[in-house]
BAKEGU-480435 format. One record per residue (C-alpha): residue number from 1; residue in three letters; chain; x, z, y. Coordinates in nm, 3 decimals, m for minus. Example, Ala and Ser with C-alpha at 12.3 -4.5 7.8 and 13.67 -1.06 7.14 Angstrom:
<nodes>
(1; 'ALA'; 'A'; (1.230; 0.780; m0.450)) (2; 'SER'; 'A'; (1.367; 0.714; m0.106)) 
</nodes>
This chain:
<nodes>
(1; 'MET'; 'A'; (m0.017; m0.010; 0.003)) (2; 'LEU'; 'A'; (0.278; 0.089; 0.239)) (3; 'ASP'; 'A'; (0.463; m0.242; 0.164)) (4; 'LYS'; 'A'; (0.133; m0.430; 0.247)) (5; 'ILE'; 'A'; (0.109; m0.248; 0.612)) (6; 'HIS'; 'A'; (0.483; m0.309; 0.680)) (7; 'SER'; 'A'; (0.464; m0.678; 0.586)) (8; 'ALA'; 'A'; (0.134; m0.737; 0.791)) (9; 'PHE'; 'A'; (0.303; m0.554; 1.092)) (10; 'THR'; 'A'; (0.629; m0.733; 1.065)) (11; 'ALA'; 'A'; (0.422; m1.051; 1.031)) (12; 'LEU'; 'A'; (0.240; m0.987; 1.343)) (13; 'LEU'; 'A'; (0.578; m0.899; 1.518)) (14; 'VAL'; 'A'; (0.715; m1.244; 1.395)) (15; 'MET'; 'A'; (0.423; m1.417; 1.543)) (16; 'LEU'; 'A'; (0.479; m1.238; 1.883)) (17; 'GLY'; 'A'; (0.844; m1.325; 1.864)) (18; 'LEU'; 'A'; (0.949; m0.938; 1.837)) (19; 'ALA'; 'A'; (1.110; m0.980; 1.513)) (20; 'GLN'; 'A'; (1.287; m1.208; 1.285)) (21; 'PRO'; 'A'; (1.132; m1.331; 0.949)) (22; 'ASN'; 'A'; (1.197; m1.107; 0.647)) (23; 'ALA'; 'A'; (1.264; m0.807; 0.876)) (24; 'MET'; 'A'; (1.140; m0.461; 0.774)) (25; 'THR'; 'A'; (0.957; m0.254; 1.041)) (26; 'PHE'; 'A'; (0.898; 0.129; 1.005)) (27; 'GLN'; 'A'; (0.719; 0.378; 1.221)) (28; 'GLY'; 'A'; (0.881; 0.636; 1.417)) (29; 'TYR'; 'A'; (0.912; 0.834; 1.731)) (30; 'GLY'; 'A'; (1.173; 0.885; 2.019)) (31; 'GLU'; 'A'; (1.380; 1.201; 2.012)) (32; 'GLY'; 'A'; (1.623; 1.383; 2.240)) (33; 'GLU'; 'A'; (1.878; 1.640; 2.213)) (34; 'TYR'; 'A'; (1.855; 1.865; 2.503)) (35; 'VAL'; 'A'; (2.134; 2.040; 2.682)) (36; 'MET'; 'A'; (2.045; 2.405; 2.761)) (37; 'VAL'; 'A'; (2.241; 2.521; 3.088)) (38; 'ALA'; 'A'; (2.280; 2.899; 3.077)) (39; 'PRO'; 'A'; (2.523; 3.143; 3.262)) (40; 'GLN'; 'A'; (2.781; 3.333; 3.070)) (41; 'ILE'; 'A'; (2.727; 3.632; 3.303)) (42; 'ALA'; 'A'; (2.385; 3.795; 3.374)) (43; 'GLY'; 'A'; (2.256; 3.813; 3.727)) (44; 'THR'; 'A'; (1.957; 3.765; 3.941)) (45; 'LEU'; 'A'; (1.849; 3.377; 4.001)) (46; 'GLU'; 'A'; (1.932; 3.331; 4.360)) (47; 'THR'; 'A'; (1.863; 2.962; 4.420)) (48; 'LEU'; 'A'; (1.726; 2.690; 4.187)) (49; 'ASN'; 'A'; (1.837; 2.349; 4.315)) (50; 'VAL'; 'A'; (1.678; 2.122; 4.077)) (51; 'GLU'; 'A'; (1.287; 2.055; 3.968)) (52; 'ARG'; 'A'; (1.139; 1.930; 3.655)) (53; 'GLY'; 'A'; (1.141; 1.548; 3.617)) (54; 'GLN'; 'A'; (1.440; 1.497; 3.868)) (55; 'SER'; 'A'; (1.760; 1.317; 3.777)) (56; 'VAL'; 'A'; (2.083; 1.460; 3.846)) (57; 'HIS'; 'A'; (2.451; 1.356; 3.848)) (58; 'LYS'; 'A'; (2.731; 1.502; 3.716)) (59; 'GLY'; 'A'; (2.861; 1.793; 3.925)) (60; 'ASP'; 'A'; (2.513; 1.827; 4.104)) (61; 'LEU'; 'A'; (2.424; 2.183; 4.166)) (62; 'LEU'; 'A'; (2.177; 2.310; 3.932)) (63; 'PHE'; 'A'; (2.138; 2.692; 4.024)) (64; 'THR'; 'A'; (2.317; 2.986; 4.140)) (65; 'LEU'; 'A'; (2.307; 3.376; 4.046)) (66; 'GLU'; 'A'; (2.378; 3.642; 4.299)) (67; 'HIS'; 'A'; (2.748; 3.687; 4.313)) (68; 'ALA'; 'A'; (2.819; 3.966; 4.581)) (69; 'ASP'; 'A'; (3.017; 4.184; 4.343)) (70; 'GLU'; 'A'; (3.219; 3.897; 4.216)) (71; 'THR'; 'A'; (3.325; 3.765; 4.539)) (72; 'ALA'; 'A'; (3.430; 4.114; 4.639)) (73; 'ALA'; 'A'; (3.644; 4.122; 4.312)) (74; 'LEU'; 'A'; (3.793; 3.810; 4.388)) (75; 'ASN'; 'A'; (3.887; 3.897; 4.731)) (76; 'GLN'; 'A'; (4.035; 4.209; 4.610)) (77; 'ALA'; 'A'; (4.231; 4.025; 4.337)) (78; 'LYS'; 'A'; (4.377; 3.796; 4.589)) (79; 'ALA'; 'A'; (4.487; 4.069; 4.812)) (80; 'ASN'; 'A'; (4.654; 4.239; 4.524)) (81; 'ALA'; 'A'; (4.851; 3.911; 4.438)) (82; 'ASP'; 'A'; (4.962; 3.862; 4.782)) (83; 'HIS'; 'A'; (5.057; 4.218; 4.811)) (84; 'ALA'; 'A'; (5.277; 4.178; 4.471)) (85; 'GLU'; 'A'; (5.433; 3.838; 4.587)) (86; 'SER'; 'A'; (5.530; 3.994; 4.921)) (87; 'THR'; 'A'; (5.705; 4.295; 4.748)) (88; 'LEU'; 'A'; (5.885; 4.037; 4.503)) (89; 'ALA'; 'A'; (5.989; 3.830; 4.804)) (90; 'ASP'; 'A'; (6.135; 4.118; 4.990)) (91; 'LEU'; 'A'; (6.349; 4.233; 4.679)) (92; 'LEU'; 'A'; (6.488; 3.875; 4.620)) (93; 'LYS'; 'A'; (6.605; 3.834; 4.979)) (94; 'GLY'; 'A'; (6.907; 3.967; 5.158)) (95; 'LYS'; 'A'; (6.928; 4.177; 5.471)) (96; 'ARG'; 'A'; (6.762; 4.056; 5.782)) (97; 'PRO'; 'A'; (6.991; 3.845; 6.000)) (98; 'THR'; 'A'; (7.027; 4.109; 6.299)) (99; 'GLU'; 'A'; (7.153; 4.355; 6.013)) (100; 'ILE'; 'A'; (7.404; 4.094; 5.893)) (101; 'ASP'; 'A'; (7.515; 4.025; 6.265)) (102; 'THR'; 'A'; (7.602; 4.414; 6.284)) (103; 'LEU'; 'A'; (7.793; 4.405; 5.982)) (104; 'VAL'; 'A'; (7.992; 4.081; 6.103)) (105; 'ALA'; 'A'; (8.044; 4.283; 6.436)) (106; 'GLN'; 'A'; (8.186; 4.586; 6.245)) (107; 'ARG'; 'A'; (8.427; 4.340; 6.032)) (108; 'ASP'; 'A'; (8.566; 4.204; 6.367)) (109; 'GLN'; 'A'; (8.638; 4.531; 6.494)) (110; 'ALA'; 'A'; (8.804; 4.621; 6.180)) (111; 'SER'; 'A'; (9.009; 4.307; 6.193)) (112; 'ALA'; 'A'; (9.117; 4.381; 6.549)) (113; 'ALA'; 'A'; (9.224; 4.726; 6.467)) (114; 'LEU'; 'A'; (9.417; 4.580; 6.175)) (115; 'ASP'; 'A'; (9.598; 4.344; 6.413)) (116; 'ILE'; 'A'; (9.694; 4.626; 6.641)) (117; 'ALA'; 'A'; (9.786; 4.846; 6.340)) (118; 'THR'; 'A'; (10.023; 4.575; 6.225)) (119; 'ILE'; 'A'; (10.182; 4.518; 6.551)) (120; 'ASN'; 'A'; (10.257; 4.880; 6.583)) (121; 'TYR'; 'A'; (10.405; 4.923; 6.250)) (122; 'THR'; 'A'; (10.618; 4.612; 6.296)) (123; 'ARG'; 'A'; (10.720; 4.759; 6.612)) (124; 'ASP'; 'A'; (10.820; 5.093; 6.466)) (125; 'GLN'; 'A'; (11.022; 4.928; 6.201)) (126; 'GLN'; 'A'; (11.258; 4.796; 6.455)) (127; 'GLN'; 'A'; (11.266; 5.117; 6.654)) (128; 'ILE'; 'A'; (11.344; 5.330; 6.361)) (129; 'LYS'; 'A'; (11.667; 5.131; 6.308)) (130; 'ILE'; 'A'; (11.787; 5.258; 6.659)) (131; 'LYS'; 'A'; (11.641; 5.590; 6.609)) (132; 'ALA'; 'A'; (11.405; 5.529; 6.897)) (133; 'ILE'; 'A'; (11.132; 5.697; 6.711)) (134; 'SER'; 'A'; (11.098; 5.957; 6.439)) (135; 'GLN'; 'A'; (11.042; 5.903; 6.072)) (136; 'ALA'; 'A'; (10.698; 6.108; 6.102)) (137; 'VAL'; 'A'; (10.574; 5.830; 6.384)) (138; 'LEU'; 'A'; (10.674; 5.541; 6.133)) (139; 'ASP'; 'A'; (10.480; 5.705; 5.851)) (140; 'ALA'; 'A'; (10.182; 5.769; 6.061)) (141; 'ASP'; 'A'; (10.160; 5.422; 6.195)) (142; 'LYS'; 'A'; (10.197; 5.290; 5.815)) (143; 'ALA'; 'A'; (9.902; 5.516; 5.735)) (144; 'THR'; 'A'; (9.712; 5.371; 6.018)) (145; 'LEU'; 'A'; (9.773; 5.023; 5.889)) (146; 'ASP'; 'A'; (9.679; 5.112; 5.545)) (147; 'GLN'; 'A'; (9.354; 5.258; 5.682)) (148; 'ALA'; 'A'; (9.300; 4.942; 5.888)) (149; 'LYS'; 'A'; (9.335; 4.724; 5.579)) (150; 'ALA'; 'A'; (9.097; 4.944; 5.375)) (151; 'HIS'; 'A'; (8.835; 4.938; 5.653)) (152; 'LEU'; 'A'; (8.838; 4.549; 5.690)) (153; 'ALA'; 'A'; (8.802; 4.503; 5.304)) (154; 'GLU'; 'A'; (8.486; 4.743; 5.331)) (155; 'THR'; 'A'; (8.343; 4.544; 5.596)) (156; 'GLU'; 'A'; (8.376; 4.215; 5.430)) (157; 'ALA'; 'A'; (8.234; 4.378; 5.117)) (158; 'ASP'; 'A'; (7.921; 4.512; 5.303)) (159; 'ILE'; 'A'; (7.857; 4.150; 5.465)) (160; 'ALA'; 'A'; (7.870; 3.998; 5.089)) (161; 'THR'; 'A'; (7.642; 4.269; 4.968)) (162; 'GLY'; 'A'; (7.384; 4.222; 5.268)) (163; 'LYS'; 'A'; (7.359; 3.861; 5.169)) (164; 'LEU'; 'A'; (7.265; 3.963; 4.824)) (165; 'SER'; 'A'; (6.890; 4.051; 4.713)) (166; 'THR'; 'A'; (6.814; 4.398; 4.811)) (167; 'GLY'; 'A'; (6.638; 4.494; 4.486)) (168; 'ARG'; 'A'; (6.785; 4.589; 4.169)) (169; 'ASP'; 'A'; (6.720; 4.379; 3.828)) (170; 'ASP'; 'A'; (6.488; 4.608; 3.678)) (171; 'ALA'; 'A'; (6.286; 4.637; 4.009)) (172; 'ILE'; 'A'; (6.278; 4.263; 4.038)) (173; 'LYS'; 'A'; (6.140; 4.207; 3.694)) (174; 'ALA'; 'A'; (5.881; 4.474; 3.748)) (175; 'ALA'; 'A'; (5.753; 4.308; 4.050)) (176; 'GLU'; 'A'; (5.754; 3.958; 3.869)) (177; 'ALA'; 'A'; (5.543; 4.117; 3.610)) (178; 'ASP'; 'A'; (5.309; 4.235; 3.882)) (179; 'VAL'; 'A'; (5.280; 3.894; 4.010)) (180; 'ALA'; 'A'; (5.191; 3.748; 3.700)) (181; 'ALA'; 'A'; (4.927; 4.016; 3.628)) (182; 'ASP'; 'A'; (4.775; 3.980; 3.954)) (183; 'ALA'; 'A'; (4.781; 3.586; 3.896)) (184; 'ALA'; 'A'; (4.567; 3.654; 3.589)) (185; 'ALA'; 'A'; (4.351; 3.887; 3.765)) (186; 'VAL'; 'A'; (4.275; 3.619; 4.041)) (187; 'ALA'; 'A'; (4.204; 3.366; 3.759)) (188; 'SER'; 'A'; (3.970; 3.610; 3.575)) (189; 'ALA'; 'A'; (3.780; 3.679; 3.901)) (190; 'GLN'; 'A'; (3.742; 3.321; 3.985)) (191; 'TRP'; 'A'; (3.610; 3.241; 3.655)) (192; 'ARG'; 'A'; (3.338; 3.512; 3.693)) (193; 'LEU'; 'A'; (3.258; 3.370; 4.019)) (194; 'ASP'; 'A'; (3.234; 3.043; 3.900)) (195; 'GLN'; 'A'; (2.973; 3.146; 3.620)) (196; 'LYS'; 'A'; (2.739; 3.241; 3.894)) (197; 'THR'; 'A'; (2.716; 2.888; 4.014)) (198; 'LEU'; 'A'; (2.661; 2.605; 3.751)) (199; 'ALA'; 'A'; (2.645; 2.222; 3.787)) (200; 'ALA'; 'A'; (2.510; 1.947; 3.580)) (201; 'PRO'; 'A'; (2.772; 1.865; 3.294)) (202; 'SER'; 'A'; (2.675; 1.502; 3.308)) (203; 'ASP'; 'A'; (2.424; 1.257; 3.431)) (204; 'ALA'; 'A'; (2.086; 1.382; 3.299)) (205; 'PHE'; 'A'; (1.708; 1.414; 3.341)) (206; 'VAL'; 'A'; (1.598; 1.756; 3.426)) (207; 'PHE'; 'A'; (1.336; 1.826; 3.145)) (208; 'ASP'; 'A'; (1.235; 2.172; 3.246)) (209; 'THR'; 'A'; (1.332; 2.481; 3.451)) (210; 'LEU'; 'A'; (1.292; 2.806; 3.260)) (211; 'TYR'; 'A'; (1.300; 3.060; 3.566)) (212; 'ARG'; 'A'; (1.225; 3.106; 3.918)) (213; 'PRO'; 'A'; (1.445; 3.260; 4.187)) (214; 'GLY'; 'A'; (1.424; 3.641; 4.211)) (215; 'GLU'; 'A'; (1.407; 3.675; 3.835)) (216; 'PHE'; 'A'; (1.692; 3.851; 3.630)) (217; 'ILE'; 'A'; (1.883; 3.604; 3.386)) (218; 'ASP'; 'A'; (2.042; 3.770; 3.092)) (219; 'SER'; 'A'; (2.380; 3.604; 2.976)) (220; 'GLY'; 'A'; (2.314; 3.307; 2.748)) (221; 'LYS'; 'A'; (1.962; 3.263; 2.871)) (222; 'PRO'; 'A'; (1.905; 2.915; 2.953)) (223; 'VAL'; 'A'; (1.769; 2.827; 3.307)) (224; 'VAL'; 'A'; (1.758; 2.453; 3.317)) (225; 'SER'; 'A'; (1.690; 2.209; 3.018)) (226; 'LEU'; 'A'; (1.866; 1.889; 3.063)) (227; 'LEU'; 'A'; (1.829; 1.548; 2.868)) (228; 'PRO'; 'A'; (2.133; 1.299; 2.901)) (229; 'ALA'; 'A'; (2.047; 0.944; 2.832)) (230; 'PRO'; 'A'; (2.325; 0.912; 2.554)) (231; 'ASN'; 'A'; (2.126; 1.183; 2.376)) (232; 'ILE'; 'A'; (1.807; 0.978; 2.337)) (233; 'ARG'; 'A'; (1.750; 0.828; 1.998)) (234; 'ALA'; 'A'; (1.463; 0.696; 1.778)) (235; 'ARG'; 'A'; (1.371; 0.868; 1.437)) (236; 'PHE'; 'A'; (1.198; 0.664; 1.179)) (237; 'PHE'; 'A'; (1.110; 0.695; 0.812)) (238; 'VAL'; 'A'; (1.225; 0.446; 0.523)) (239; 'PRO'; 'A'; (1.088; 0.460; 0.184)) (240; 'GLU'; 'A'; (1.316; 0.517; m0.098)) (241; 'PRO'; 'A'; (1.330; 0.142; m0.205)) (242; 'GLN'; 'A'; (1.423; 0.037; 0.115)) (243; 'LEU'; 'A'; (1.680; 0.309; 0.184)) (244; 'ALA'; 'A'; (1.997; 0.104; 0.040)) (245; 'LYS'; 'A'; (1.926; m0.197; 0.302)) (246; 'ALA'; 'A'; (1.961; 0.065; 0.604)) (247; 'PRO'; 'A'; (2.285; 0.241; 0.589)) (248; 'ALA'; 'A'; (2.477; 0.377; 0.890)) (249; 'GLY'; 'A'; (2.585; 0.097; 1.126)) (250; 'THR'; 'A'; (2.273; m0.127; 1.050)) (251; 'LYS'; 'A'; (2.126; m0.294; 1.346)) (252; 'VAL'; 'A'; (1.769; m0.227; 1.435)) (253; 'THR'; 'A'; (1.531; m0.339; 1.716)) (254; 'ILE'; 'A'; (1.305; m0.057; 1.874)) (255; 'HIS'; 'A'; (0.965; m0.138; 2.019)) (256; 'CYS'; 'A'; (0.738; 0.086; 2.195)) (257; 'ASP'; 'A'; (0.390; 0.092; 2.380)) (258; 'GLY'; 'A'; (0.444; m0.012; 2.739)) (259; 'CYS'; 'A'; (0.808; m0.102; 2.683)) (260; 'ARG'; 'A'; (0.904; m0.403; 2.865)) (261; 'GLN'; 'A'; (1.172; m0.500; 2.655)) (262; 'LEU'; 'A'; (1.303; m0.436; 2.303)) (263; 'ILE'; 'A'; (1.560; m0.173; 2.256)) (264; 'GLN'; 'A'; (1.872; m0.289; 2.058)) (265; 'ALA'; 'A'; (2.013; m0.007; 1.860)) (266; 'HIS'; 'A'; (2.204; 0.076; 1.536)) (267; 'VAL'; 'A'; (2.155; 0.348; 1.266)) (268; 'THR'; 'A'; (2.377; 0.638; 1.319)) (269; 'TYR'; 'A'; (2.242; 0.911; 1.066)) (270; 'VAL'; 'A'; (2.070; 0.865; 0.722)) (271; 'SER'; 'A'; (1.933; 1.197; 0.572)) (272; 'PRO'; 'A'; (2.062; 1.295; 0.266)) (273; 'GLN'; 'A'; (1.718; 1.446; 0.154)) (274; 'ALA'; 'A'; (1.357; 1.306; 0.130)) (275; 'GLU'; 'A'; (1.120; 1.429; 0.393)) (276; 'TYR'; 'A'; (0.825; 1.398; 0.151)) (277; 'SER'; 'A'; (0.822; 1.470; m0.207)) (278; 'PRO'; 'A'; (0.524; 1.414; m0.435)) (279; 'PRO'; 'A'; (0.464; 1.696; m0.690)) (280; 'GLU'; 'A'; (0.452; 1.480; m0.997)) (281; 'LEU'; 'A'; (0.780; 1.327; m1.153)) (282; 'PHE'; 'A'; (0.911; 1.010; m0.986)) (283; 'ASN'; 'A'; (0.865; 0.677; m1.145)) (284; 'ARG'; 'A'; (0.875; 0.335; m1.047)) (285; 'GLU'; 'A'; (0.531; 0.347; m0.910)) (286; 'ASN'; 'A'; (0.546; 0.625; m0.685)) (287; 'ARG'; 'A'; (0.908; 0.600; m0.564)) (288; 'ASP'; 'A'; (0.804; 0.451; m0.246)) (289; 'ARG'; 'A'; (0.608; 0.775; m0.152)) (290; 'LEU'; 'A'; (0.957; 0.923; m0.085)) (291; 'LEU'; 'A'; (1.044; 0.892; 0.287)) (292; 'TYR'; 'A'; (1.390; 0.956; 0.438)) (293; 'LEU'; 'A'; (1.470; 1.032; 0.787)) (294; 'LEU'; 'A'; (1.698; 0.789; 0.990)) (295; 'GLU'; 'A'; (1.825; 0.804; 1.327)) (296; 'ALA'; 'A'; (1.904; 0.476; 1.536)) (297; 'THR'; 'A'; (2.110; 0.532; 1.875)) (298; 'PRO'; 'A'; (2.015; 0.255; 2.151)) (299; 'ASP'; 'A'; (2.341; 0.039; 2.243)) (300; 'GLU'; 'A'; (2.190; 0.023; 2.595)) (301; 'LYS'; 'A'; (1.924; 0.164; 2.819)) (302; 'PRO'; 'A'; (1.823; 0.456; 2.611)) (303; 'GLU'; 'A'; (1.631; 0.599; 2.906)) (304; 'LEU'; 'A'; (1.353; 0.354; 2.806)) (305; 'LEU'; 'A'; (1.267; 0.596; 2.524)) (306; 'HIS'; 'A'; (1.078; 0.903; 2.570)) (307; 'PRO'; 'A'; (1.095; 1.207; 2.313)) (308; 'GLY'; 'A'; (0.763; 1.212; 2.107)) (309; 'GLN'; 'A'; (0.681; 0.856; 2.207)) (310; 'PRO'; 'A'; (0.567; 0.649; 1.905)) (311; 'VAL'; 'A'; (0.809; 0.357; 1.832)) (312; 'ASP'; 'A'; (0.854; 0.058; 1.561)) (313; 'VAL'; 'A'; (1.185; 0.028; 1.425)) (314; 'THR'; 'A'; (1.270; m0.331; 1.286)) (315; 'ILE'; 'A'; (1.568; m0.354; 1.070)) (316; 'THR'; 'A'; (1.758; m0.685; 1.135)) (317; 'ALA'; 'A'; (2.098; m0.683; 1.008)) (318; 'ARG'; 'A'; (2.398; m0.468; 0.916)) (319; 'GLU'; 'A'; (2.694; m0.480; 1.194)) (320; 'ASP'; 'A'; (2.937; m0.600; 0.903)) (321; 'GLU'; 'A'; (2.709; m0.896; 0.808)) 
</nodes>
């Protein structure tokens, strides 16, 4: 009986130019896989930026939850990160230019003192030969010369140290760890704030909105239901005897009431189980009562189909033929 109905309907489609001779036509319906957009953090719905029946593009704002706490937490995390970076920068840099200038001046003074001490000691060495001075004076000037040399070396070392970082290695490592931890805290706070403002993940049709502004939303509860065009397909049922003629990849043509054009598609799913099983044992006479679910994805313009809309699916040829 089913074969006769299929044959009569196919003949009608052939007469109307909607199907090829010897094609098989089966009944089905449009189906859609919805994208349920939900926040991962609970909060009160502050704004709902879309309406049911509206089309949205990827990145369009869908809704926002109240986010005063998250904004404050992010600002605090950024302030802590700035403080940690400033501390590390202070440890890594040397003394200020004015402090370095002071050390240079002290070195110049020490150098001048060394010059005077050198002159005095050189003169004393000449005078001691003619006994113009005592040995005590020579020894005193020699000590002054040695002190001047030591003082000059000290000031030069101070300058070299002043140009190095002021922090110790362990203090610098601790500051670097603080910077990394505060950066992670900023990222975490930013993520929590971002979860309060959700945008469309792709171009889609707004199928439904489930809450209104002012309502409290638990984490994971969908607020907007989207239907992207690529998620629309046709489901149809094929009797067991014809199942082998419609494997995945088979080309099909979809016709629906009111559609201005045929929709070209291909089979993307074949159910491994029968949708309907009679209670008696199967034999050659009743095998055609076993119906298998198949899905066909439109090659283009899937938006012409509507979920739940009755369709007729005609099998034409497989892609590998």
